[in-house]
N, C-alpha and C positions, 0 to 999 in steps of 0.2 A: 491861439488855439494850439493844443498839444499835438505832437506827432501821432499819438495813438488816435486822437479824434480825427485828424486829417485822413489817416489810413482807413478809419471806419467809414468816413463819408466817401472816400474815393473808391473803395472796393465795389460798392453796388453799381457804379457807373461802368466799370470795366466788365463786371459779370453780365450786366444787362446787354452790352454790346456783343459779348460772346454768344449769349443766348439768342439774340436776334440773328447773328450770322449763322449759327447752327440751325435755327429754324428755317432760314432761307435756303440753306444747303439741303435740308431734308425735302423741302418743297420742290427744288430743282433736280433732285436725284432721279436717275432713270434706273429702274430695276428691271433687269433682263433675266428671265427664267429659261434656262436652256431645256430643250426637249430631252427626255430620257433616251439613252441609246437603245437601238433595236436589238443589238447583239445580245443573245441570251434570253430574249423575250419572244412571245408568240408573234409570228409574222402577221401583219394586218391582212385580213381576208378581203377579197374583193370579187365582185361579179361584173363582167364587162363583155363587150363584143370584140372579137378578134378576127383576124384574117388568117386562114390556114388552108392550104391547097386551093387558093384563089376563091374561097368561099367564106361567108360570114358565119361565125360560130359563137355561141355563148359559152363562156368559160368562167370558172372561179378558181381561186388558188386552192380552196379546200378540196377540190376534186382530185388534186395531186397528192393528197395525204397518203403516206406510205412510200412516197418517192422523194428523192432529193430534187430540188428545183433551183436552177440558176436563173435569177430574175434580174434583167438589166434594163436600165432606163437610158434613153438617148434624147437629145433636144427636139429635133424636128425632121420630118421626112424631106426628101429632096435637098439635103445639105451635103457638103463635100466630105467631111470626115466620117459621117454616119455610115454610108454604104460599105466602107471598107471593113469595119468591125462587124457590122450586121451580117454581111456575106461570109466573113471569116468564121463566125459562130455557126453559120449554116453549113459551110463547106466541111466543117469538122464535127458536125452534129453526131455522127455515128460514134465518135470517141466519147461523147457525153452519154449517149444512149447505151453504150456498152457497159457503163458503170451503173446503169439503172436510173440515171438522172434525166430530167426534162429541162428544156430551155424556153424562156418566155421573154420577148422583147416588148418594151412599152414606151410610148410617147404620147404627147397630148394631142396628136393628130386624130382625125376621125377614121373610122374603118374604110371610108370611101377613099381617103387620101392614101391610106396604107395599100389598098388594092391597086390604085393607080400606080403607085411606086413599084409594087411587085410586078405589075404587068409591063413595066418599062424595062427594056433590055439593059444589062449591065454596061454595055459599051456606050449607052446613052445616059449613064448616070443613075440607072435604076437598080433594082435588086434582083430581078428575075425570081424564079420560084425559090421559096425558103423551106427548110426542113422543120421549122418550128413556128408557132403562132406569133403574130404581131398584135399586141393588145392596144385597143383604142381607149385612151384616157381623156376623152374630150372634156369632161367635167373637171378634170385635174384632181379628182379626189384621191386617186391611187398615189400620184406623185406627192401630194400633200401628206398622206398617211405615212409614206416612207421617208419624208424629210428631204426630198430632192427638188421641190418646187421653188423656182426663183421668183423674185419680185416681178419679173417680166412675164411670168406665167408659163415658162417652159421648164423642162426637167433637166437637172444636171445629170452627169453620167454616173449614176449610181449602179452598183452591182451588189446583189445580195444572194447568199446561198442559204436556202431554207432546208432543214433536214426533214426526215420522214414524219416527225411529230409536229411539223409546222413551226419549229423554233429557228430563229435566225442565228446561224452559226458564224457568218462572215458578212462584213459590209465594207465597201469602199465607195467613196464619192469623189469623182474627178470634176474639175471645172469643164466648161463647155468644149474647149478645144482639144482635150486629151482623151484619146480612146483607150480601150482596155486590151490587155494581152490575153489571147485565148490560151496560150501555154500556161501562163500564171494562173488563170482561172481553173484550168484542169488540175494543176498541181494542188491548188488550195482545196478544190473539191475532193481530191483523193485524200488529202489530210483530214478533212472533215469526216469522211467515210471510214477512214482507217483507225482513227485515234479517239479515245474517250475524252470527255471534257477534262481539262487540267493537264493533259499530256502535250508536250510541245515537241516540235521537230526543227532541226537546224535548217537554216535557209539554204536552198540549193539542193537539198536532199529529196529524192523522189519517195513518195509514200511506199511504193513497192520495195525499194531498197531498204528503207527503215524497218519495215515489217520483217523482211527476210534477215 
């Protein structure tokens, strides 16, 4: 048998093995399609029950159209890290209000659990009265829509700034143990309000200084 004949006969066997391996590889491949980022897109609207001024109220994100909204998620009521940042946002709510912005807190707890936590004194691990609503996301639909729902069914510490037209201008998502800075949130909010899309500001510079 000639070398050419051997090569002709050997080639199909090699190609066949490669095709089989390639086919098996395709069958075992896992295709992951990442969700589109929310920044620059319309914020997912929602209707839910919230606790405000120790009463149950029905709210929707769309009712705040025309205002900036700071929307933050936290894992669960009656946990250690959560009260400190939740009360910090409340204690400095007037600073947000003075800019014309609103604040909403959200977790997967029920409105009844929210109320119980609010009615618990801060010295005993509670929240006390808050200056903004706590939204109940018991069905976990809001957390899912904003991409912060974990496999365990609780929300990561996501924070979103929604502008007057309902567009998400800023988003951060922290893991469960890491809280958010009120100072940094206020700074970012001021940037969103003071600058047009596409204009950037150096880190550490306050919006008022940059404008002046």
